[in-house]
N, C-alpha and C positions, 0 to 999 in steps of 0.2 A: 162190463157191458160188452155184448157182442155187436160188432159192426161189420158190414160187408165191405170188402175192398173192390176196386174196379175190375179185378180179375175173376170175381165171382166166389172167392173163397171166404171163409169166416176167420176173423182174427180177433184174439182176445186183447182188448185195449181198454185202459182207463185213462182219464185225463192226467193223473199223477204218475203214470208209468213212463219210463224212458224205453222206447222200442228199439232193440238192437237187432232182433231176428223176428221174422214172421214167415208165414206159409209162403213157399216159393210161387212166383207168378209164372206165366207160360214161358217167358224168356229164360228164366233161371232153370226151369225144367228141361228146356232144350239144351242148355249148357251142361246140365248134369248128365243127360243122356249121351251127348256127343263127346264128352271128356274121355271116357274109356275108348271110344271108337278112334279118337285121334291117336292114341298110343298103341292100339292093337290091330288096327286095320291097315294093311299096306296098300301101296299103289294109288290109283286114281280115287278110290273110295275113301282112303285116308286123307287125301288132299281135300276132297269134298267135305268130310267131317270136320277138318281143321278150319275150312272156310266158314262153314255153318257155325262152328263154335265162336270164331272171332266176330262174325257179324252179330250173333245174338249177345255176345259179351258187350259189344259197343252199344247195342240197343238197350240192354239191361242197365248199363252204366249211365247212359243218358237219362233213362227214366228215374234212376236213383238221384242223380244230380239235380234234375228239375223238379221231381215230385216226391223226393224222400221226405219222410215224416219228421226228421230232425237233422241236426248238423252231423251226427255220426253217420247216418245213411247217405247224406250228401258227400261226405269225405270218403266213404266206402266206394261209392260210384266213381268218384274222381280217382281213387287209387287203382281200381280195376281198369279203368280206361287208360291210365298211364301204363299199367303192366301190359295191356294189350299192345299199346304203341311200341313199347320197348321190345316185346317179343317179336312183333312184326319187323322191327328194324334189325333185330339180330337174325331172324330167319330169311329176310329178303335182302340183307346187306351184301356187299361185294365179296 
């Protein structure tokens, strides 16, 4: 059965299936686009790309923790937000 998700895309889901992956929402698309920019763009634009990546990662993680379709998606959101926090602590530390 095809159902529409809140981001407007179509996702193949059935009641008896365990959803691990689905079509990326807008926050995940922004993360996918900014990830290479973080690594290959120097200077102020690189810092801007890193900031956008971290902010969208936190938003995506929050959405997965609160609105994830199952426990795996909730844990995935929790893992990503923890990785973002550790990465920020390493990059901003003394």
